Structure formats: C-alpha cells, structure tokens
TIVO-2410 file (N, C-alpha, C; in nm, 3 decimals):
# residues 173
REC num residu      c1      c2      c3 atome chaine
REC   1      M   9.494   6.665  10.024     N      A
REC   1      M   9.480   6.555   9.921    CA      A
REC   1      M   9.368   6.583   9.867     C      A
REC   2      S   9.323   6.544   9.755     N      A
REC   2      S   9.181   6.557   9.747    CA      A
REC   2      S   9.150   6.375   9.731     C      A
REC   3      F   9.018   6.340   9.726     N      A
REC   3      F   8.942   6.234   9.716    CA      A
REC   3      F   8.956   6.182   9.564     C      A
REC   4      D   9.005   6.076   9.551     N      A
REC   4      D   8.998   6.012   9.384    CA      A
REC   4      D   8.879   5.966   9.392     C      A
REC   5      F   8.785   5.989   9.331     N      A
REC   5      F   8.656   5.982   9.291    CA      A
REC   5      F   8.678   5.882   9.170     C      A
REC   6      K   8.761   5.887   9.128     N      A
REC   6      K   8.780   5.813   8.950    CA      A
REC   6      K   8.821   5.645   9.028     C      A
REC   7      K   8.812   5.609   9.137     N      A
REC   7      K   8.859   5.494   9.189    CA      A
REC   7      K   8.678   5.397   9.230     C      A
REC   8      Y   8.590   5.511   9.216     N      A
REC   8      Y   8.505   5.470   9.253    CA      A
REC   8      Y   8.352   5.436   9.115     C      A
REC   9      I   8.455   5.484   9.015     N      A
REC   9      I   8.391   5.489   8.898    CA      A
REC   9      I   8.419   5.324   8.771     C      A
REC  10      A   8.310   5.271   8.700     N      A
REC  10      A   8.411   5.165   8.641    CA      A
REC  10      A   8.358   5.268   8.510     C      A
REC  11      D   8.413   5.177   8.457     N      A
REC  11      D   8.455   5.195   8.273    CA      A
REC  11      D   8.367   5.063   8.219     C      A
REC  12      I   8.299   5.131   8.174     N      A
REC  12      I   8.202   5.014   8.033    CA      A
REC  12      I   8.214   5.028   7.902     C      A
REC  13      P   8.321   4.986   7.819     N      A
REC  13      P   8.311   4.949   7.680    CA      A
REC  13      P   8.192   4.947   7.572     C      A
REC  14      D   8.183   4.986   7.502     N      A
REC  14      D   8.057   4.969   7.398    CA      A
REC  14      D   7.903   5.000   7.466     C      A
REC  15      F   7.929   5.078   7.571     N      A
REC  15      F   7.766   5.054   7.590    CA      A
REC  15      F   7.747   5.239   7.604     C      A
REC  16      P   7.632   5.283   7.584     N      A
REC  16      P   7.507   5.206   7.525    CA      A
REC  16      P   7.574   5.160   7.373     C      A
REC  17      E   7.645   5.213   7.317     N      A
REC  17      E   7.653   5.179   7.177    CA      A
REC  17      E   7.819   5.154   7.194     C      A
REC  18      K   7.835   5.075   7.044     N      A
REC  18      K   8.003   5.079   7.021    CA      A
REC  18      K   8.065   5.181   6.986     C      A
REC  19      G   8.216   5.179   7.072     N      A
REC  19      G   8.249   5.254   7.055    CA      A
REC  19      G   8.244   5.383   7.173     C      A
REC  20      I   8.166   5.395   7.269     N      A
REC  20      I   8.167   5.454   7.394    CA      A
REC  20      I   8.182   5.383   7.515     C      A
REC  21      I   8.246   5.468   7.609     N      A
REC  21      I   8.294   5.439   7.762    CA      A
REC  21      I   8.173   5.486   7.802     C      A
REC  22      F   8.099   5.392   7.882     N      A
REC  22      F   7.991   5.452   7.959    CA      A
REC  22      F   8.084   5.463   8.105     C      A
REC  23      R   8.056   5.551   8.164     N      A
REC  23      R   8.128   5.594   8.317    CA      A
REC  23      R   8.014   5.538   8.406     C      A
REC  24      D   8.026   5.455   8.489     N      A
REC  24      D   7.912   5.376   8.571    CA      A
REC  24      D   7.962   5.419   8.720     C      A
REC  25      F   7.875   5.532   8.785     N      A
REC  25      F   7.889   5.555   8.931    CA      A
REC  25      F   7.829   5.489   9.002     C      A
REC  26      S   7.721   5.348   8.954     N      A
REC  26      S   7.701   5.292   9.075    CA      A
REC  26      S   7.787   5.204   9.204     C      A
REC  27      P   7.938   5.205   9.157     N      A
REC  27      P   7.994   5.180   9.249    CA      A
REC  27      P   8.023   5.283   9.360     C      A
REC  28      L   8.025   5.438   9.305     N      A
REC  28      L   8.017   5.556   9.368    CA      A
REC  28      L   7.907   5.504   9.506     C      A
REC  29      V   7.804   5.541   9.470     N      A
REC  29      V   7.694   5.485   9.550    CA      A
REC  29      V   7.683   5.378   9.637     C      A
REC  30      G   7.737   5.283   9.605     N      A
REC  30      G   7.697   5.195   9.678    CA      A
REC  30      G   7.843   5.149   9.792     C      A
REC  31      N   7.944   5.284   9.781     N      A
REC  31      N   8.024   5.249   9.865    CA      A
REC  31      N   7.982   5.414   9.969     C      A
REC  32      G   7.936   5.343  10.072     N      A
REC  32      G   7.880   5.457  10.184    CA      A
REC  32      G   8.009   5.586  10.205     C      A
REC  33      P   8.152   5.549  10.260     N      A
REC  33      P   8.208   5.686  10.291    CA      A
REC  33      P   8.257   5.736  10.135     C      A
REC  34      A   8.247   5.693  10.014     N      A
REC  34      A   8.277   5.730   9.911    CA      A
REC  34      A   8.157   5.843   9.846     C      A
REC  35      F   8.015   5.770   9.863     N      A
REC  35      F   7.928   5.853   9.869    CA      A
REC  35      F   7.916   5.962   9.922     C      A
REC  36      K   7.955   5.982  10.057     N      A
REC  36      K   7.914   6.038  10.138    CA      A
REC  36      K   7.996   6.190  10.147     C      A
REC  37      E   8.136   6.155  10.089     N      A
REC  37      E   8.242   6.237  10.055    CA      A
REC  37      E   8.212   6.310   9.904     C      A
REC  38      A   8.146   6.228   9.826     N      A
REC  38      A   8.097   6.318   9.710    CA      A
REC  38      A   7.979   6.415   9.730     C      A
REC  39      I   7.877   6.381   9.803     N      A
REC  39      I   7.770   6.459   9.860    CA      A
REC  39      I   7.828   6.563   9.914     C      A
REC  40      S   7.911   6.550  10.029     N      A
REC  40      S   7.956   6.637  10.104    CA      A
REC  40      S   8.018   6.752   9.991     C      A
REC  41      E   8.115   6.713   9.921     N      A
REC  41      E   8.161   6.818   9.836    CA      A
REC  41      E   8.097   6.906   9.744     C      A
REC  42      L   7.968   6.828   9.712     N      A
REC  42      L   7.881   6.907   9.611    CA      A
REC  42      L   7.789   6.963   9.649     C      A
REC  43      A   7.798   6.943   9.815     N      A
REC  43      A   7.713   7.003   9.911    CA      A
REC  43      A   7.767   7.119   9.925     C      A
REC  44      E   7.882   7.157   9.959     N      A
REC  44      E   7.960   7.269   9.994    CA      A
REC  44      E   7.974   7.351   9.821     C      A
REC  45      F   7.937   7.318   9.735     N      A
REC  45      F   7.936   7.402   9.635    CA      A
REC  45      F   7.845   7.479   9.621     C      A
REC  46      G   7.738   7.432   9.680     N      A
REC  46      G   7.599   7.462   9.642    CA      A
REC  46      G   7.552   7.590   9.802     C      A
REC  47      R   7.657   7.544   9.906     N      A
REC  47      R   7.632   7.594  10.006    CA      A
REC  47      R   7.721   7.756   9.995     C      A
REC  48      R   7.828   7.744   9.900     N      A
REC  48      R   7.939   7.837   9.870    CA      A
REC  48      R   7.861   7.942   9.791     C      A
REC  49      K   7.753   7.869   9.673     N      A
REC  49      K   7.651   7.980   9.603    CA      A
REC  49      K   7.515   8.014   9.621     C      A
REC  50      G   7.493   7.993   9.762     N      A
REC  50      G   7.364   8.015   9.837    CA      A
REC  50      G   7.253   7.963   9.782     C      A
REC  51      A   7.280   7.861   9.776     N      A
REC  51      A   7.155   7.778   9.692    CA      A
REC  51      A   7.000   7.768   9.841     C      A
REC  52      T   6.907   7.766   9.777     N      A
REC  52      T   6.806   7.773   9.863    CA      A
REC  52      T   6.730   7.661   9.784     C      A
REC  53      A   6.765   7.596   9.692     N      A
REC  53      A   6.675   7.488   9.645    CA      A
REC  53      A   6.774   7.366   9.560     C      A
REC  54      V   6.777   7.272   9.586     N      A
REC  54      V   6.832   7.179   9.462    CA      A
REC  54      V   6.740   7.093   9.410     C      A
REC  55      A   6.775   7.117   9.214     N      A
REC  55      A   6.709   7.041   9.128    CA      A
REC  55      A   6.770   6.934   9.050     C      A
REC  56      A   6.742   6.833   9.019     N      A
REC  56      A   6.761   6.732   8.926    CA      A
REC  56      A   6.688   6.681   8.826     C      A
REC  57      P   6.764   6.644   8.717     N      A
REC  57      P   6.666   6.520   8.648    CA      A
REC  57      P   6.689   6.386   8.669     C      A
REC  58      E   6.559   6.308   8.665     N      A
REC  58      E   6.546   6.201   8.661    CA      A
REC  58      E   6.597   6.110   8.615     C      A
REC  59      A   6.652   6.028   8.635     N      A
REC  59      A   6.652   5.931   8.776    CA      A
REC  59      A   6.788   5.913   8.824     C      A
REC  60      R   6.903   5.952   8.771     N      A
REC  60      R   7.041   5.919   8.827    CA      A
REC  60      R   7.083   6.073   8.897     C      A
REC  61      G   6.988   6.181   8.865     N      A
REC  61      G   7.039   6.300   8.905    CA      A
REC  61      G   6.960   6.328   9.042     C      A
REC  62      F   6.881   6.264   9.084     N      A
REC  62      F   6.772   6.199   9.200    CA      A
REC  62      F   6.854   6.179   9.314     C      A
REC  63      L   6.954   6.056   9.265     N      A
REC  63      L   7.056   5.957   9.375    CA      A
REC  63      L   7.131   6.053   9.416     C      A
REC  64      V   7.169   6.181   9.350     N      A
REC  64      V   7.239   6.296   9.388    CA      A
REC  64      V   7.181   6.370   9.455     C      A
REC  65      G   7.123   6.464   9.396     N      A
REC  65      G   7.042   6.558   9.439    CA      A
REC  65      G   6.947   6.572   9.566     C      A
REC  66      A   6.860   6.461   9.643     N      A
REC  66      A   6.799   6.442   9.690    CA      A
REC  66      A   6.920   6.459   9.870     C      A
REC  67      P   7.019   6.419   9.845     N      A
REC  67      P   7.091   6.392   9.956    CA      A
REC  67      P   7.189   6.517  10.017     C      A
REC  68      I   7.185   6.609   9.854     N      A
REC  68      I   7.287   6.728   9.834    CA      A
REC  68      I   7.164   6.831   9.948     C      A
REC  69      A   7.048   6.820   9.853     N      A
REC  69      A   6.922   6.907   9.917    CA      A
REC  69      A   6.915   6.857  10.064     C      A
REC  70      T   6.931   6.751  10.138     N      A
REC  70      T   6.929   6.725  10.231    CA      A
REC  70      T   7.056   6.753  10.337     C      A
REC  71      E   7.200   6.765  10.319     N      A
REC  71      E   7.296   6.822  10.374    CA      A
REC  71      E   7.287   7.008  10.403     C      A
REC  72      L   7.213   7.057  10.258     N      A
REC  72      L   7.213   7.197  10.263    CA      A
REC  72      L   7.047   7.202  10.360     C      A
REC  73      G   6.973   7.107  10.406     N      A
REC  73      G   6.869   7.162  10.466    CA      A
REC  73      G   6.749   7.229  10.400     C      A
REC  74      V   6.785   7.214  10.251     N      A
REC  74      V   6.674   7.312  10.144    CA      A
REC  74      V   6.616   7.220  10.090     C      A
REC  75      G   6.507   7.225   9.984     N      A
REC  75      G   6.376   7.158   9.930    CA      A
REC  75      G   6.480   7.093   9.804     C      A
REC  76      F   6.383   6.987   9.769     N      A
REC  76      F   6.445   6.912   9.655    CA      A
REC  76      F   6.349   6.948   9.500     C      A
REC  77      V   6.349   6.963   9.375     N      A
REC  77      V   6.338   6.991   9.308    CA      A
REC  77      V   6.336   6.886   9.209     C      A
REC  78      Q   6.227   6.785   9.171     N      A
REC  78      Q   6.190   6.651   9.002    CA      A
REC  78      Q   6.183   6.740   8.929     C      A
REC  79      A   6.310   6.690   8.841     N      A
REC  79      A   6.288   6.734   8.698    CA      A
REC  79      A   6.249   6.602   8.611     C      A
REC  80      R   6.129   6.566   8.615     N      A
REC  80      R   6.064   6.411   8.594    CA      A
REC  80      R   6.019   6.415   8.417     C      A
REC  81      K   6.049   6.285   8.382     N      A
REC  81      K   6.010   6.287   8.324    CA      A
REC  81      K   5.854   6.254   8.227     C      A
REC  82      E   5.790   6.309   8.090     N      A
REC  82      E   5.674   6.352   8.069    CA      A
REC  82      E   5.571   6.230   8.092     C      A
REC  83      G   5.492   6.294   8.152     N      A
REC  83      G   5.372   6.219   8.252    CA      A
REC  83      G   5.390   6.183   8.350     C      A
REC  84      K   5.494   6.190   8.465     N      A
REC  84      K   5.491   6.137   8.553    CA      A
REC  84      K   5.468   6.217   8.708     C      A
REC  85      L   5.442   6.342   8.662     N      A
REC  85      L   5.406   6.446   8.769    CA      A
REC  85      L   5.227   6.449   8.778     C      A
REC  86      P   5.185   6.466   8.901     N      A
REC  86      P   5.035   6.445   8.900    CA      A
REC  86      P   4.960   6.628   8.911     C      A
REC  87      R   5.054   6.668   8.949     N      A
REC  87      R   4.982   6.830   8.925    CA      A
REC  87      R   5.009   6.900   8.839     C      A
REC  88      A   4.934   7.023   8.799     N      A
REC  88      A   4.983   7.128   8.684    CA      A
REC  88      A   5.097   7.105   8.660     C      A
REC  89      T   5.210   7.104   8.555     N      A
REC  89      T   5.315   7.144   8.510    CA      A
REC  89      T   5.370   7.201   8.425     C      A
REC  90      E   5.502   7.256   8.397     N      A
REC  90      E   5.587   7.344   8.292    CA      A
REC  90      E   5.653   7.261   8.243     C      A
REC  91      S   5.655   7.230   8.106     N      A
REC  91      S   5.741   7.143   8.054    CA      A
REC  91      S   5.858   7.208   7.913     C      A
REC  92      E   5.962   7.130   7.923     N      A
REC  92      E   6.046   7.149   7.835    CA      A
REC  92      E   6.106   7.010   7.722     C      A
REC  93      T   6.095   7.028   7.599     N      A
REC  93      T   6.170   6.924   7.487    CA      A
REC  93      T   6.287   6.936   7.499     C      A
REC  94      Y   6.352   6.864   7.435     N      A
REC  94      Y   6.489   6.881   7.430    CA      A
REC  94      Y   6.577   6.749   7.353     C      A
REC  95      D   6.684   6.768   7.300     N      A
REC  95      D   6.771   6.663   7.241    CA      A
REC  95      D   6.838   6.578   7.288     C      A
REC  96      L   6.833   6.467   7.305     N      A
REC  96      L   6.942   6.368   7.362    CA      A
REC  96      L   7.057   6.289   7.282     C      A
REC  97      E   7.176   6.299   7.342     N      A
REC  97      E   7.279   6.282   7.298    CA      A
REC  97      E   7.281   6.164   7.154     C      A
REC  98      Y   7.180   6.080   7.154     N      A
REC  98      Y   7.209   5.972   7.027    CA      A
REC  98      Y   7.085   5.985   6.927     C      A
REC  99      G   7.002   6.125   6.895     N      A
REC  99      G   6.957   6.153   6.850    CA      A
REC  99      G   6.785   6.142   6.826     C      A
REC 100      T   6.770   6.123   6.962     N      A
REC 100      T   6.659   6.117   6.968    CA      A
REC 100      T   6.589   6.245   7.083     C      A
REC 101      S   6.482   6.272   7.152     N      A
REC 101      S   6.450   6.355   7.211    CA      A
REC 101      S   6.373   6.357   7.335     C      A
REC 102      S   6.340   6.446   7.406     N      A
REC 102      S   6.273   6.384   7.513    CA      A
REC 102      S   6.209   6.495   7.598     C      A
REC 103      T   6.117   6.492   7.665     N      A
REC 103      T   6.059   6.598   7.759    CA      A
REC 103      T   6.052   6.582   7.880     C      A
REC 104      L   6.127   6.675   7.969     N      A
REC 104      L   6.083   6.696   8.116    CA      A
REC 104      L   5.950   6.773   8.179     C      A
REC 105      E   5.954   6.761   8.296     N      A
REC 105      E   5.841   6.870   8.350    CA      A
REC 105      E   5.858   6.858   8.470     C      A
REC 106      M   5.793   6.987   8.494     N      A
REC 106      M   5.844   7.090   8.667    CA      A
REC 106      M   5.682   7.090   8.731     C      A
REC 107      H   5.676   7.059   8.823     N      A
REC 107      H   5.546   7.083   8.887    CA      A
REC 107      H   5.577   7.245   8.909     C      A
REC 108      L   5.403   7.324   8.811     N      A
REC 108      L   5.431   7.504   8.833    CA      A
REC 108      L   5.448   7.552   8.960     C      A
REC 109      D   5.414   7.495   9.103     N      A
REC 109      D   5.490   7.527   9.208    CA      A
REC 109      D   5.612   7.505   9.272     C      A
REC 110      A   5.671   7.406   9.216     N      A
REC 110      A   5.823   7.367   9.247    CA      A
REC 110      A   5.905   7.437   9.275     C      A
REC 111      I   5.898   7.568   9.181     N      A
REC 111      I   5.991   7.659   9.203    CA      A
REC 111      I   5.960   7.779   9.230     C      A
REC 112      K   5.976   7.867   9.361     N      A
REC 112      K   5.921   8.001   9.322    CA      A
REC 112      K   6.001   8.105   9.337     C      A
REC 113      P   5.943   8.269   9.325     N      A
REC 113      P   6.007   8.314   9.220    CA      A
REC 113      P   6.149   8.371   9.373     C      A
REC 114      G   6.256   8.417   9.302     N      A
REC 114      G   6.377   8.424   9.354    CA      A
REC 114      G   6.457   8.318   9.429     C      A
REC 115      D   6.416   8.208   9.393     N      A
REC 115      D   6.464   8.039   9.443    CA      A
REC 115      D   6.574   8.068   9.400     C      A
REC 116      K   6.696   8.063   9.478     N      A
REC 116      K   6.878   8.023   9.380    CA      A
REC 116      K   6.902   7.889   9.440     C      A
REC 117      V   6.880   7.845   9.308     N      A
REC 117      V   6.871   7.689   9.237    CA      A
REC 117      V   7.020   7.615   9.201     C      A
REC 118      L   7.054   7.495   9.264     N      A
REC 118      L   7.169   7.426   9.266    CA      A
REC 118      L   7.094   7.280   9.181     C      A
REC 119      V   7.152   7.310   9.026     N      A
REC 119      V   7.130   7.195   8.935    CA      A
REC 119      V   7.196   7.077   8.955     C      A
REC 120      V   7.187   6.962   8.984     N      A
REC 120      V   7.287   6.871   8.969    CA      A
REC 120      V   7.246   6.722   8.907     C      A
REC 121      D   7.364   6.670   8.884     N      A
REC 121      D   7.321   6.548   8.814    CA      A
REC 121      D   7.436   6.457   8.825     C      A
REC 122      D   7.440   6.293   8.785     N      A
REC 122      D   7.559   6.222   8.808    CA      A
REC 122      D   7.663   6.284   8.691     C      A
REC 123      L   7.642   6.317   8.574     N      A
REC 123      L   7.729   6.299   8.438    CA      A
REC 123      L   7.668   6.437   8.356     C      A
REC 124      L   7.790   6.492   8.313     N      A
REC 124      L   7.803   6.546   8.224    CA      A
REC 124      L   7.874   6.594   8.096     C      A
REC 125      A   7.751   6.533   7.992     N      A
REC 125      A   7.775   6.508   7.859    CA      A
REC 125      A   7.832   6.655   7.785     C      A
REC 126      T   7.690   6.640   7.692     N      A
REC 126      T   7.653   6.758   7.633    CA      A
REC 126      T   7.582   6.869   7.691     C      A
REC 127      G   7.528   6.794   7.773     N      A
REC 127      G   7.439   6.959   7.887    CA      A
REC 127      G   7.294   6.981   7.846     C      A
REC 128      G   7.236   6.878   7.736     N      A
REC 128      G   7.070   6.908   7.681    CA      A
REC 128      G   7.005   6.874   7.816     C      A
REC 129      T   7.021   6.766   7.903     N      A
REC 129      T   6.918   6.752   7.996    CA      A
REC 129      T   6.928   6.855   8.124     C      A
REC 130      I   7.065   6.924   8.133     N      A
REC 130      I   7.063   6.989   8.226    CA      A
REC 130      I   7.010   7.131   8.137     C      A
REC 131      Q   7.043   7.162   8.062     N      A
REC 131      Q   6.972   7.291   7.971    CA      A
REC 131      Q   6.835   7.296   7.993     C      A
REC 132      A   6.740   7.185   7.966     N      A
REC 132      A   6.622   7.141   7.974    CA      A
REC 132      A   6.557   7.194   8.110     C      A
REC 133      T   6.654   7.116   8.223     N      A
REC 133      T   6.613   7.161   8.383    CA      A
REC 133      T   6.633   7.291   8.385     C      A
REC 134      I   6.723   7.338   8.319     N      A
REC 134      I   6.743   7.530   8.380    CA      A
REC 134      I   6.673   7.583   8.302     C      A
REC 135      R   6.633   7.559   8.187     N      A
REC 135      R   6.502   7.615   8.134    CA      A
REC 135      R   6.375   7.703   8.194     C      A
REC 136      L   6.310   7.500   8.279     N      A
REC 136      L   6.210   7.523   8.341    CA      A
REC 136      L   6.231   7.577   8.461     C      A
REC 137      I   6.334   7.591   8.518     N      A
REC 137      I   6.364   7.671   8.668    CA      A
REC 137      I   6.349   7.818   8.601     C      A
REC 138      E   6.445   7.858   8.543     N      A
REC 138      E   6.420   7.982   8.458    CA      A
REC 138      E   6.263   8.036   8.464     C      A
REC 139      R   6.213   7.961   8.419     N      A
REC 139      R   6.069   7.984   8.361    CA      A
REC 139      R   5.942   8.000   8.459     C      A
REC 140      L   6.024   7.897   8.590     N      A
REC 140      L   5.942   7.940   8.700    CA      A
REC 140      L   5.943   8.059   8.788     C      A
REC 141      G   6.045   8.107   8.757     N      A
REC 141      G   6.104   8.251   8.811    CA      A
REC 141      G   6.221   8.208   8.899     C      A
REC 142      G   6.284   8.118   8.913     N      A
REC 142      G   6.446   8.086   8.982    CA      A
REC 142      G   6.545   8.130   8.910     C      A
REC 143      E   6.623   8.180   9.014     N      A
REC 143      E   6.788   8.132   8.982    CA      A
REC 143      E   6.895   8.048   8.980     C      A
REC 144      V   6.908   8.021   8.880     N      A
REC 144      V   7.023   7.875   8.866    CA      A
REC 144      V   7.150   7.965   8.909     C      A
REC 145      V   7.200   7.926   9.046     N      A
REC 145      V   7.318   7.951   9.093    CA      A
REC 145      V   7.427   7.848   9.061     C      A
REC 146      G   7.401   7.771   8.998     N      A
REC 146      G   7.541   7.664   8.973    CA      A
REC 146      G   7.478   7.528   8.900     C      A
REC 147      V   7.567   7.463   8.845     N      A
REC 147      V   7.543   7.322   8.796    CA      A
REC 147      V   7.662   7.248   8.830     C      A
REC 148      A   7.638   7.109   8.897     N      A
REC 148      A   7.734   7.014   8.989    CA      A
REC 148      A   7.699   6.877   8.913     C      A
REC 149      F   7.821   6.836   8.895     N      A
REC 149      F   7.810   6.659   8.895    CA      A
REC 149      F   7.943   6.622   8.929     C      A
REC 150      I   7.940   6.499   8.971     N      A
REC 150      I   8.027   6.379   9.013    CA      A
REC 150      I   8.064   6.360   8.835     C      A
REC 151      I   8.064   6.365   8.757     N      A
REC 151      I   8.140   6.315   8.624    CA      A
REC 151      I   8.185   6.423   8.542     C      A
REC 152      E   8.229   6.444   8.493     N      A
REC 152      E   8.215   6.511   8.358    CA      A
REC 152      E   8.318   6.468   8.197     C      A
REC 153      L   8.280   6.446   8.145     N      A
REC 153      L   8.271   6.409   7.977    CA      A
REC 153      L   8.363   6.519   7.916     C      A
REC 154      S   8.525   6.561   7.933     N      A
REC 154      S   8.565   6.682   7.853    CA      A
REC 154      S   8.581   6.697   7.708     C      A
REC 155      E   8.538   6.591   7.633     N      A
REC 155      E   8.546   6.549   7.525    CA      A
REC 155      E   8.431   6.612   7.440     C      A
REC 156      L   8.342   6.588   7.530     N      A
REC 156      L   8.198   6.684   7.475    CA      A
REC 156      L   8.164   6.811   7.509     C      A
REC 157      P   8.073   6.866   7.467     N      A
REC 157      P   8.085   6.989   7.495    CA      A
REC 157      P   7.984   7.039   7.602     C      A
REC 158      G   7.931   6.990   7.691     N      A
REC 158      G   7.846   7.011   7.789    CA      A
REC 158      G   7.909   7.132   7.877     C      A
REC 159      R   8.045   7.121   7.921     N      A
REC 159      R   8.020   7.255   7.987    CA      A
REC 159      R   8.039   7.351   7.880     C      A
REC 160      D   8.077   7.376   7.730     N      A
REC 160      D   8.088   7.507   7.690    CA      A
REC 160      D   7.904   7.562   7.671     C      A
REC 161      N   7.806   7.420   7.656     N      A
REC 161      N   7.677   7.484   7.637    CA      A
REC 161      N   7.641   7.549   7.781     C      A
REC 162      L   7.657   7.558   7.881     N      A
REC 162      L   7.643   7.571   8.022    CA      A
REC 162      L   7.738   7.684   8.067     C      A
REC 163      K   7.818   7.778   7.936     N      A
REC 163      K   7.876   7.878   7.979    CA      A
REC 163      K   7.844   7.967   8.052     C      A
REC 164      D   7.693   7.997   8.098     N      A
REC 164      D   7.697   8.136   8.137    CA      A
REC 164      D   7.633   8.068   8.286     C      A
REC 165      Y   7.678   7.952   8.332     N      A
REC 165      Y   7.674   7.900   8.470    CA      A
REC 165      Y   7.799   7.895   8.495     C      A
REC 166      D   7.764   7.881   8.673     N      A
REC 166      D   7.858   7.845   8.736    CA      A
REC 166      D   7.882   7.675   8.727     C      A
REC 167      V   8.012   7.580   8.600     N      A
REC 167      V   7.982   7.429   8.679    CA      A
REC 167      V   8.135   7.415   8.733     C      A
REC 168      F   8.053   7.289   8.837     N      A
REC 168      F   8.166   7.220   8.902    CA      A
REC 168      F   8.165   7.100   8.894     C      A
REC 169      S   8.236   6.982   8.865     N      A
REC 169      S   8.289   6.864   8.895    CA      A
REC 169      S   8.340   6.807   8.980     C      A
REC 170      L   8.321   6.694   9.026     N      A
REC 170      L   8.406   6.635   9.067    CA      A
REC 170      L   8.531   6.585   9.016     C      A
REC 171      T   8.532   6.521   8.940     N      A
REC 171      T   8.630   6.438   8.839    CA      A
REC 171      T   8.585   6.439   8.682     C      A
REC 172      T   8.651   6.446   8.630     N      A
REC 172      T   8.684   6.514   8.475    CA      A
REC 172      T   8.741   6.373   8.388     C      A
REC 173      Y   8.686   6.308   8.301     N      A
REC 173      Y   8.749   6.216   8.179    CA      A
REC 173      Y   8.762   6.321   8.060     C      A
***
C-alpha cells in the first residue's frame, strides 16, 4: 500500500487568484513522518537515477531538495532569484504562469561537467521554473537524470513540457 500524500496537502480555493485551487504542501512539511516518507521516496528515485547532485529552485524547492541531497549524501545546488548569489553566476529568464517573467541564477562552479543532477521542486504546473533550472544545469555541463515533485497538476502542461526527461511525482491532481 502506498502512502497517501494527499491527506497532507491543503486545497486553498481562489489563491493566488479567483478560479485557482492552490495545493499547499505546508501541512506535509509540518508533519515529521509524512515529510520523511516524501523525502525518502523522492531520494529513492534519485538513487535509482544515479544522481550525484540535487538542484532546486527557491524557495519551496529548497525545502524538498536539501533533505533529498542529505539523504543521498550528495551536494545541493541552489537556483536562486536574480541578484541573491554573491559570486559569478549563470542566469536564465523564463515566463511565469500568470503572465510575468523571472530570472534564476546558479553559481558558475555549482555544477561540475558530468554531474548527474536530480532536479526537484514541490509542484509541477507548467514546468517553466524547472525548465529554466534545467537549462542552467546543462549550460554548466551537468546532465539532468530526472525531475521529481511532491505534487503534479496533470491538467497543466508541465509533464509535456518536460517530455525529454524522466518525471516522477508523488501525487497527481
């Protein structure tokens, strides 16, 4: 029997705008045994893929990525918002779901050529943030071996937009 992660995800109607149901994973993170199970299952996917590093976009991705990296015994790579990293960076601008754009950055030395990187985040919607993260990793010489999420919104094109990668999600709406 598989773990029912949906019991730990709150549905918030009309957030951030009317007609949207926001899937809040805060209750999952706040429940030690449920969060541990989520991290363990995502880490096992990374282990099967041979990940030598884990990368995630800020901020919720950090809550997922850092403990997965710890469980795998590999480094954690931050994809931060523009201007937040103190050393030389590579940057990638991308479109957000609600009609605006954003920029992510990684330190130039965050990825070593040949690193096998598992990219993680809390939720897969359109995939724009993860695509930007992937482009940064690949430009820096890394190989994305898989992408993993706690929540996947199947009515949005995220999985289709990531069709060239192995996508793993713990729960789908």
